[in-house]
Legacy VTK file of the C-alpha trace (Angstrom):
# vtk DataFile Version 3.0
C-alpha trace
ASCII
DATASET POLYDATA
POINTS 277 float
-36.640 -27.904 76.896
-36.030 -28.484 72.744
-36.101 -25.031 72.559
-33.631 -24.281 75.055
-31.713 -27.555 73.337
-31.380 -26.193 70.104
-30.614 -22.583 71.477
-27.385 -23.855 73.242
-26.174 -26.001 70.120
-26.374 -22.978 68.151
-24.436 -21.290 70.354
-22.155 -23.906 71.155
-21.590 -24.243 67.274
-21.100 -20.701 66.331
-18.742 -20.603 69.271
-16.651 -23.574 67.761
-16.669 -22.137 64.706
-15.615 -19.059 65.687
-12.942 -20.249 67.834
-11.970 -23.375 65.876
-7.784 -24.680 66.381
-5.391 -24.071 63.804
-6.107 -27.777 62.132
-9.989 -26.833 61.669
-11.093 -25.159 58.910
-10.732 -21.335 59.219
-13.662 -18.959 58.613
-14.100 -16.379 56.337
-17.535 -16.156 56.556
-17.823 -16.116 52.828
-20.017 -19.428 52.621
-23.512 -19.223 53.418
-25.507 -22.319 54.050
-29.305 -21.961 54.093
-31.692 -25.035 55.170
-35.471 -24.310 54.167
-36.371 -27.452 55.571
-36.508 -31.320 54.525
-32.879 -31.289 52.550
-33.468 -28.559 50.684
-30.190 -26.407 50.983
-29.376 -23.081 49.394
-25.191 -23.182 48.953
-23.382 -19.377 48.442
-20.214 -20.232 47.490
-16.791 -17.702 48.380
-17.129 -17.104 44.870
-20.605 -16.071 44.980
-21.805 -19.015 43.159
-25.207 -19.749 44.748
-25.786 -23.802 44.369
-29.258 -24.918 45.416
-29.534 -28.500 46.833
-32.896 -30.997 46.669
-35.508 -28.030 46.058
-38.891 -28.216 47.686
-40.519 -25.189 49.199
-43.621 -24.838 47.769
-45.385 -27.349 49.189
-43.194 -28.667 51.680
-44.966 -28.087 54.888
-41.600 -27.393 57.197
-41.019 -24.498 55.010
-41.429 -20.705 56.431
-44.971 -19.231 54.657
-42.618 -16.289 53.622
-40.498 -18.630 52.137
-43.368 -20.898 49.900
-42.274 -19.051 46.559
-39.242 -19.625 43.985
-38.397 -16.032 43.854
-36.680 -16.723 47.542
-33.902 -18.444 46.530
-32.541 -15.189 44.098
-30.588 -15.739 41.316
-29.645 -19.422 41.083
-26.647 -20.532 39.379
-27.065 -24.270 39.900
-29.269 -26.870 41.022
-28.084 -30.513 42.369
-31.330 -32.926 42.729
-29.861 -36.479 44.070
-32.796 -38.678 43.675
-36.154 -38.599 42.185
-38.410 -38.613 45.140
-40.882 -35.742 45.296
-39.592 -34.112 48.532
-36.310 -34.024 46.264
-37.168 -32.549 42.873
-40.524 -31.249 43.229
-39.485 -27.469 42.879
-36.170 -28.183 40.853
-37.618 -28.219 37.461
-39.608 -24.953 37.462
-36.273 -23.393 39.842
-34.282 -24.232 36.913
-36.486 -22.910 33.972
-36.729 -19.555 36.104
-32.934 -19.262 36.477
-31.715 -21.117 33.146
-30.055 -23.202 35.839
-28.599 -26.558 34.791
-29.331 -29.021 36.655
-27.387 -31.851 37.273
-28.154 -35.296 38.631
-27.935 -39.183 38.684
-27.869 -40.390 35.050
-30.861 -42.039 34.791
-32.886 -39.361 36.262
-32.148 -36.507 33.985
-32.320 -38.820 31.541
-35.908 -39.551 32.293
-36.591 -36.274 33.435
-35.078 -35.131 28.924
-37.149 -38.139 27.413
-40.798 -36.628 29.331
-39.833 -33.382 28.018
-39.905 -32.309 31.798
-36.414 -30.450 30.978
-34.616 -29.585 28.142
-31.691 -31.666 27.306
-29.713 -28.045 28.022
-30.586 -27.741 31.081
-30.521 -31.442 32.107
-26.895 -32.624 32.884
-26.220 -36.210 33.381
-22.932 -37.732 35.864
-22.877 -40.580 37.358
-21.339 -42.024 41.003
-17.951 -41.463 41.093
-18.136 -38.361 38.270
-16.734 -35.046 38.979
-18.602 -31.707 36.934
-16.726 -28.697 37.700
-19.218 -26.434 35.981
-16.946 -23.328 36.489
-13.830 -24.025 35.407
-11.176 -26.832 37.475
-10.255 -23.716 39.779
-13.930 -23.538 40.982
-16.173 -25.562 42.718
-15.799 -29.016 42.058
-18.978 -31.705 42.524
-18.275 -35.242 42.609
-21.708 -37.653 43.011
-21.528 -40.742 45.710
-23.349 -43.520 46.419
-26.376 -43.561 48.526
-28.289 -46.638 49.843
-32.047 -45.448 48.712
-34.593 -45.633 45.576
-35.328 -43.208 43.018
-38.694 -42.787 41.449
-39.943 -40.510 39.346
-44.348 -39.787 39.561
-45.346 -38.014 36.313
-48.301 -36.870 35.163
-49.011 -37.829 31.331
-50.717 -35.060 29.950
-52.209 -36.919 26.953
-54.093 -39.460 30.024
-54.146 -37.234 32.718
-52.772 -39.964 35.101
-49.867 -40.334 37.261
-47.315 -42.513 35.972
-44.077 -43.498 37.795
-40.705 -43.817 36.197
-37.340 -44.885 37.253
-35.210 -42.328 38.117
-31.869 -44.169 38.023
-29.438 -44.088 41.210
-29.831 -42.164 44.282
-26.590 -40.290 45.462
-25.071 -37.807 47.328
-22.881 -34.984 46.548
-19.144 -33.322 47.876
-18.956 -30.167 46.938
-15.930 -28.943 47.056
-15.861 -24.582 46.902
-13.373 -22.635 45.585
-11.140 -22.478 49.004
-11.156 -26.106 49.685
-14.310 -26.581 51.804
-15.980 -29.749 51.443
-19.025 -30.148 52.018
-20.903 -33.540 51.655
-24.610 -33.299 50.849
-26.002 -37.256 51.613
-29.375 -36.647 50.186
-31.147 -39.727 50.857
-29.415 -42.322 52.772
-29.378 -45.798 54.839
-25.831 -46.630 56.499
-23.553 -48.767 54.009
-19.695 -49.782 54.651
-18.507 -47.318 52.244
-19.317 -44.223 53.880
-16.081 -45.268 55.783
-14.274 -44.580 52.221
-16.154 -41.523 52.090
-14.713 -39.822 55.111
-11.247 -41.120 54.572
-11.088 -40.548 51.157
-13.120 -37.257 50.406
-12.550 -35.819 53.866
-15.914 -33.587 54.622
-15.607 -30.656 56.733
-19.433 -30.468 56.580
-22.304 -33.126 56.882
-25.805 -32.436 55.633
-27.103 -36.047 57.407
-30.352 -37.493 57.229
-31.703 -38.206 60.460
-35.156 -39.120 60.276
-35.753 -42.619 60.177
-37.875 -45.233 58.142
-36.512 -44.175 54.991
-33.015 -42.763 55.787
-30.425 -43.194 58.727
-32.098 -43.043 62.441
-30.588 -40.708 64.634
-28.478 -43.881 66.295
-27.291 -44.822 63.072
-26.894 -41.118 61.836
-24.394 -40.428 65.290
-22.216 -43.910 64.558
-21.410 -43.257 60.841
-20.677 -39.334 62.292
-18.507 -40.277 64.951
-16.956 -43.715 63.238
-16.787 -43.311 59.584
-17.146 -39.773 57.949
-15.443 -37.568 61.336
-16.268 -33.950 59.996
-15.587 -30.868 61.770
-19.111 -29.753 61.591
-22.590 -31.250 61.395
-26.218 -30.350 60.394
-29.325 -33.037 60.808
-31.556 -32.291 58.101
-35.011 -34.822 56.566
-36.776 -35.169 59.745
-40.229 -33.969 60.976
-42.009 -33.361 57.770
-44.022 -36.963 57.671
-45.183 -39.077 60.237
-42.341 -41.380 59.560
-39.595 -39.447 59.992
-39.454 -39.529 63.727
-36.074 -38.851 64.437
-35.360 -35.653 66.184
-31.581 -33.483 66.616
-32.129 -34.005 70.949
-31.801 -38.131 69.393
-28.998 -37.426 67.814
-27.336 -34.917 69.897
-27.739 -37.896 72.766
-26.977 -40.674 70.480
-23.309 -38.607 69.461
-22.334 -38.393 73.151
-18.673 -36.776 73.638
-17.719 -35.845 69.718
-15.031 -34.163 68.112
-18.090 -32.917 65.226
-19.853 -29.874 66.169
-23.405 -30.111 65.109
-25.464 -26.983 64.328
-28.954 -27.616 65.030
-31.206 -25.653 62.588
-34.772 -24.736 61.792
-36.209 -24.050 58.446
-35.487 -20.785 57.326
-32.044 -20.557 59.537
-28.822 -19.713 57.795
-25.466 -20.272 59.145
-21.934 -18.992 57.850
-18.444 -20.438 57.274
LINES 1 278
277 0 1 2 3 4 5 6 7 8 9 10 11 12 13 14 15 16 17 18 19 20 21 22 23 24 25 26 27 28 29 30 31 32 33 34 35 36 37 38 39 40 41 42 43 44 45 46 47 48 49 50 51 52 53 54 55 56 57 58 59 60 61 62 63 64 65 66 67 68 69 70 71 72 73 74 75 76 77 78 79 80 81 82 83 84 85 86 87 88 89 90 91 92 93 94 95 96 97 98 99 100 101 102 103 104 105 106 107 108 109 110 111 112 113 114 115 116 117 118 119 120 121 122 123 124 125 126 127 128 129 130 131 132 133 134 135 136 137 138 139 140 141 142 143 144 145 146 147 148 149 150 151 152 153 154 155 156 157 158 159 160 161 162 163 164 165 166 167 168 169 170 171 172 173 174 175 176 177 178 179 180 181 182 183 184 185 186 187 188 189 190 191 192 193 194 195 196 197 198 199 200 201 202 203 204 205 206 207 208 209 210 211 212 213 214 215 216 217 218 219 220 221 222 223 224 225 226 227 228 229 230 231 232 233 234 235 236 237 238 239 240 241 242 243 244 245 246 247 248 249 250 251 252 253 254 255 256 257 258 259 260 261 262 263 264 265 266 267 268 269 270 271 272 273 274 275 276
């Protein structure tokens, strides 16, 4: 039944993307999203830039075996990390050094990484909630950090003692990623429900949301459906951050059921799946 629902959902989503009405985003096929499990998303922009968000593949239990290495990303131009937890940052420092790619994240997280020597200052750029960065100039991609209702800690192994240490990793964020053609992706990071999601929906008007549904640490399917229908109201949604550990019990099927009759087109992916807009 799960496979049937997934297949129908992907087929319906593809049809709706292809046949969107005049008020919806007109797909060009130049935007590609590649989900590799949990919150790891590789985004290729219409201008050919590659942005990787929350990279965790090498030890991710849901990442297919053939993708459990950093070479799979190809050339990476920019990395975004939403907070300090291992399942969002594990591969970020190595991926940044491999590609000489800047990592943007919460100011406190990047500051700690620089202080501890995890990343050199040139590759660890700080910005905060409400801040917008334009890495390739004002007529290219714009990335804005938003609030997220979560926590952010870094576990770092002290080379002098060999012991793990916990460090505060700033405040968690989400990202509004506005591409060259105006398409807006809201990577929500890890978050529970909070009232300003309504403001984010009204002000930033995301076309696509990457929404956590696993529950326990993040939105559960019922809450995610409410946030989608009542506050964010995007054209498209991709559920993420579920199924990697026992606590993340929420499923796409539960999310779809809770959404009911909705104006949002949901794309249910499996780790390793790609979708184009």
